[in-house]
C-alpha positions in Angstrom: -0.1 0.2 -0.1 1.2 3.2 -1.2 1.1 6.2 1.3 0.8 10.0 0.2 3.2 12.2 1.1 2.2 14.6 3.6 3.5 18.6 4.2 5.8 19.5 6.6 5.7 23.2 8.0 8.0 25.4 10.2 5.8 26.6 13.1 9.2 28.8 14.8 12.6 29.6 13.2 14.9 31.4 15.3 19.1 32.0 15.1 21.5 33.6 17.6 23.5 36.6 16.8 26.5 35.9 14.7 29.9 35.6 16.6 33.2 36.4 14.8 35.5 33.5 15.5 38.9 34.0 17.6 38.1 37.4 19.1 34.4 37.4 18.6 32.0 37.7 21.5 31.4 33.9 21.3 35.0 33.2 21.6 34.1 31.2 25.4 30.6 30.2 24.8 30.3 26.5 24.0 28.4 25.4 20.4 25.8 23.1 22.9 25.5 26.6 24.9 24.4 28.5 21.3 22.6 25.8 20.4 20.5 25.1 24.1 20.0 28.8 23.5 17.9 28.2 20.6 16.4 25.2 21.2 14.9 26.7 24.2 13.7 29.7 22.4 12.2 27.8 19.4 10.1 25.3 21.6 9.0 28.6 23.6 7.5 30.0 20.7 5.1 27.9 20.5 3.7 27.6 23.6 0.3 25.5 23.2 2.0 22.5 21.4 3.6 20.0 24.0 7.1 19.6 23.7 6.8 15.4 24.3 5.3 15.3 21.1 8.8 16.6 19.4 10.3 13.0 18.3 13.6 14.0 17.4 16.2 17.0 16.6 18.3 17.1 13.9 21.5 19.2 14.1 23.9 20.0 11.9 27.6 20.3 12.6 30.7 20.6 10.1 33.4 19.6 12.8 31.3 17.3 15.2 34.3 17.1 17.5 35.8 18.6 20.8 33.4 21.2 22.5 30.9 20.3 19.4 31.6 16.4 19.7 29.5 13.5 21.5 26.9 13.6 19.3 26.2 17.6 20.0 22.1 17.2 19.2 21.2 14.8 21.9 23.7 16.5 24.5 22.1 19.7 23.9 18.4 18.4 23.8 19.0 17.0 27.3 21.3 20.5 28.6 18.0 22.6 27.1 15.7 20.8 29.6 13.4 19.2 26.7 11.8 16.2 27.4 14.4 13.0 27.6 11.8 11.3 25.3 13.3 13.3 22.7 16.4 12.2 20.4 19.1 13.8 18.7 21.2 13.3 15.9 24.2 14.9 14.2 24.7 15.1 10.7 27.7 16.4 8.4 27.5 17.7 4.8 29.8 20.3 5.3 28.5 23.7 4.6 25.2 22.1 3.8 24.9 20.6 7.0 21.9 22.8 8.5 19.2 22.9 5.3 20.5 19.0 5.4 19.1 18.7 8.7 15.7 20.8 7.7 15.2 18.7 5.0 15.9 15.5 7.0 13.5 16.6 9.3 10.8 17.5 7.2 11.3 14.1 5.1 10.5 12.2 8.4 6.8 14.5 8.5 6.6 14.1 4.9 6.3 10.3 4.9 4.1 9.8 8.3 6.7 8.6 10.5 7.3 12.1 12.6 4.4 15.4 13.1 6.9 17.3 15.4 10.7 17.4 14.7 13.5 19.9 15.4 16.0 20.6 13.2 19.0 23.2 13.1 22.5 23.6 13.5 25.3 24.5 15.4 29.6 25.5 15.1 32.0 27.4 16.8 34.8 27.9 14.4 36.4 29.8 17.8 36.6 26.5 19.5 37.0 24.0 16.5 38.8 25.0 13.8 38.0 24.5 9.7 39.4 20.6 9.4 39.3 20.3 13.1 42.0 19.9 15.5 43.6 16.8 14.0 43.0 16.6 10.0 43.6 13.1 8.7 42.9 12.9 5.3 43.2 9.6 3.0 46.3 9.8 1.0 44.0 8.6 -1.7 42.8 12.3 -2.5 46.5 13.4 -3.7 46.4 11.2 -6.9 46.2 13.0 -10.0 42.5 12.3 -10.9 41.1 13.5 -7.3 43.8 16.0 -6.4 40.6 18.7 -6.8 39.4 17.3 -3.2 43.0 18.4 -1.4 42.5 22.1 -3.1 41.7 24.6 0.0 38.9 26.5 -0.2 40.1 29.8 -1.2 41.8 28.1 -4.4 38.4 26.6 -5.8 37.4 30.5 -5.4 40.6 31.2 -7.5 39.4 29.0 -10.0 35.1 29.7 -10.2 37.0 33.2 -10.7 38.9 32.3 -13.7 37.1 30.1 -15.2 33.7 32.3 -14.9 35.9 35.4 -15.6 35.1 37.1 -12.0 37.4 40.0 -11.9 39.0 41.6 -9.2 36.9 44.9 -8.8 33.3 42.8 -8.9 34.2 40.7 -5.9 34.8 43.4 -3.9 32.1 45.7 -5.1 30.1 42.7 -4.3 31.7 42.7 -0.8 31.1 46.2 -0.1 27.6 45.8 -0.8 26.9 42.7 1.4 28.6 45.0 4.3 25.7 47.8 3.2 23.0 46.1 3.2 23.1 44.4 6.3 24.5 47.4 8.3 21.1 49.1 6.4 18.8 45.9 7.6 20.1 45.6 11.3 19.3 49.9 11.2 16.2 48.8 10.4 15.8 46.0 13.2 15.4 43.5 10.3 16.9 41.2 12.0 15.5 41.5 15.1 12.3 38.9 15.1 14.4 35.9 13.9 17.3 36.8 16.5 17.7 35.2 20.5 19.9 36.5 22.6 22.4 35.0 24.2 24.0 35.8 27.3 27.4 35.7 28.4 29.1 35.8 31.2 32.5 36.9 31.5 35.2 36.9 33.6 36.9 39.5 35.3 39.8 39.8 37.6 39.8 42.4 40.0 43.2 43.4 40.7 42.3 45.3 44.0 40.8 42.4 45.9 42.6 39.4 44.0 39.3 38.3 43.0 37.5 37.0 40.0 34.6 39.1 39.3 31.6 37.7 37.1 29.9 40.1 34.0 26.6 39.2 32.0 25.9 40.9 28.7 23.2 40.3 26.6 24.1 40.3 23.0 21.5 40.5 19.9 23.2 41.6 17.0 25.4 40.2 14.3 28.8 41.2 14.8 30.7 40.9 11.8 29.3 43.6 9.4 31.5 46.9 9.5 30.1 50.0 8.5 33.4 51.7 7.3 34.3 49.2 4.7 34.6 51.3 1.5 36.0 49.9 -1.9 39.5 51.8 -1.2 40.1 49.4 2.0 39.0 46.5 0.1 41.5 47.6 -2.9 44.4 47.9 -0.7 44.0 43.9 0.7 46.7 41.4 -1.0 44.9 37.7 -2.2 45.8 35.2 -0.1 45.4 32.2 -1.6 47.3 32.9 -5.3 50.6 34.5 -5.9 48.4 36.3 -8.7 44.8 35.7 -7.8 41.9 38.0 -6.5 40.4 36.1 -3.5 41.0 38.1 -0.7 39.9 37.8 2.9 37.8 40.9 2.3 35.5 39.2 -0.1 35.7 36.2 1.3 33.2 35.0 4.1 34.3 35.6 8.2 34.6 32.5 9.8 31.9 32.7 12.7 30.4 31.5 15.9 26.3 30.6 15.9 23.7 28.1 15.9 19.9 28.4 14.4 16.7 25.9 15.5 13.2 25.4 13.7 10.6 23.8 14.7 8.5 21.9 12.1 4.8 19.9 12.1 2.8 18.0 10.0 -1.1 19.3 9.2 -2.5 16.9 11.7 -0.7 19.0 14.4 -1.2 22.5 12.9 -5.0 21.3 13.0 -4.9 19.9 16.6 -3.5 22.9 18.5 -4.7 25.6 16.2 -1.3 26.6 15.0 -0.1 29.2 12.5 2.8 28.0 10.1 5.3 30.3 9.1 6.4 28.3 6.2 5.7 24.9 4.1 8.8 23.1 2.9 8.9 23.1 -0.4 11.6 21.1 -1.7 15.2 20.3 -1.3 17.8 18.9 -3.7 22.0 18.4 -3.2 23.9 18.1 -6.7 27.9 16.9 -7.1 30.2 19.3 -9.1 33.7 19.2 -9.9 36.0 19.3 -6.4 38.6 21.9 -7.6 35.1 24.4 -8.7 33.2 23.4 -5.5 31.5 27.1 -5.5 29.8 26.8 -8.4 27.9 23.7 -6.7 24.4 26.4 -6.2 24.0 26.2 -10.3 22.9 23.0 -10.5 21.3 22.5 -6.5 18.7 25.6 -7.6 17.1 24.2 -10.9 17.4 20.9 -9.0 15.2 22.4 -5.9 12.9 24.3 -8.5 11.5 21.7 -10.5 11.3 19.0 -7.2 8.9 22.0 -5.9 7.2 22.7 -9.3 7.9 26.4 -9.6 10.3 28.6 -12.4 13.3 30.0 -10.6 11.7 33.4 -11.5 9.0 32.2 -9.0 11.8 32.8 -5.9 11.5 36.1 -4.5 14.1 36.2 -2.0 17.6 34.1 -2.5 19.6 33.5 0.5 22.7 32.4 -1.2 25.6 31.9 1.3 28.4 34.1 0.4 31.8 31.8 1.1 33.2 33.9 -1.5 32.5 36.7 -3.5 33.8 35.4 -6.7 31.8 31.9 -6.3 28.5 34.0 -5.2 29.0 36.1 -8.6 29.6 33.3 -10.9 26.3 31.4 -9.7 24.3 34.7 -10.2 25.8 35.1 -13.6 25.2 31.3 -15.0 21.7 31.3 -13.9 20.8 34.9 -14.6 19.3 36.0 -10.7 18.2 39.0 -10.2 21.0 40.7 -8.0 18.4 42.5 -6.0 16.6 39.2 -5.0 20.0 37.5 -3.8 20.8 38.5 -0.5 19.2 41.4 0.0 19.9 42.0 3.8 23.8 41.0 3.1 25.1 37.4 3.3 28.4 35.7 4.7 31.2 38.5 3.8 29.4 40.8 6.1 27.7 38.5 8.6 30.1 35.6 8.8 29.6 31.8 8.0 29.7 29.2 11.1 29.7 26.5 8.7 27.1 23.9 10.0 24.9 26.3 11.3 24.8 28.5 8.4 21.8 26.4 6.5 19.9 26.7 9.9 20.4 30.5 10.3 19.9 31.1 6.6 16.5 29.9 7.0 15.2 31.5 9.5 15.8 34.8 7.8 14.3 33.7 4.7 11.5 32.6 6.8 11.1 35.7 8.5 11.7 38.1 5.5 9.3 36.3 3.5 7.1 37.2 6.3 8.0 41.1 6.4 7.6 41.3 3.0 4.8 39.4 1.9 6.6 37.2 -0.6 5.6 33.6 -1.9 8.9 31.7 -2.2 12.8 31.8 -0.8 15.7 29.8 -1.1 18.5 28.7 1.1 21.5 27.5 -1.3 24.9 27.2 -0.9 28.0 25.6 -1.8 29.9 22.7 -0.6 33.2 21.2 0.4 34.4 18.9 -1.9 32.1 19.7 -5.0 28.5 20.3 -4.0 25.4 22.4 -4.1 22.6 22.3 -2.1 19.0 24.4 -2.4 15.7 24.3 -0.1 12.8 26.0 -0.8 10.4 27.9 1.7 6.9 28.6 0.7 5.5 31.3 3.1 1.6 30.2 4.3 
């Protein structure tokens, strides 16, 4: 007997502010604590839904080790004080981990195996660096036929810039626009509805008393966007991945810390608890591309996701296209003929940051709230993925 697929709806979506890695506001805040904060808030946003009905939490993380190891998802569920009956699984598709978690949670509902699910992502690049603490690669990736797998992310961006003829000037202009759009959105309060504030406890030595004083401050604003960014300043930066390259620290995404979470339910739960959905999860697609041009991945995933949703690319009103690098973002925009006005209208990872496995969930919260604020129909979250992939998920405002 064939069961008919049912729809999965998002009834809450939130994220932490995004902090700069290394010396940023979350440098001493554990990623599981960031995840705990959004798990608690995403459940609290739907007070008339019994948390005991939540069956599982699927959480994305690009480097699930050390402070974000030991099955981050389940540990955070328990630390958040949620019912012990809720499961937890941590999944990894590098930069697409967060949106993949949303798709997997939606699939559990769509096939009738669950009625209430949590999806999200968390990453601290302050505590767990790119590639983890002890990278150990299979030597087979260094063979000629596999060598693209060994390229660093920046080098793949250089190759995309060369192949798609994206100039340094174009990349710097795109980076400046990212900062300008992000600052404008922050000043207008557009991120407020999607953001869960986080209390940071700082330990400050008192030299007079010899005691350690605890100071708590609340943060609710992304700290990556810079109002003083200028085209002249960006032009002075040197290429960091190739001697005569065009990819710089200024036109690349910022390494970051953050977390995001969504609460998904079936139509049965909507009716039973009289819930108002924010969006329907319409479709998801992932496609592979040559690893050496990893950044072009969305150009394959975007059309596939549109076909799966039964809509055309022109029907997408808002694209959250993760700005891993300006070079690859511009290449995707050019190749697919995307409307630049619809792509990252409030800035992207160059300004706001890219906490790897959390980004898909964070940007899902952004696009869902943006669709409601602007009365839009369809929004997409899409990104390139390490080792040569692209992923895209589509949301329909209800």
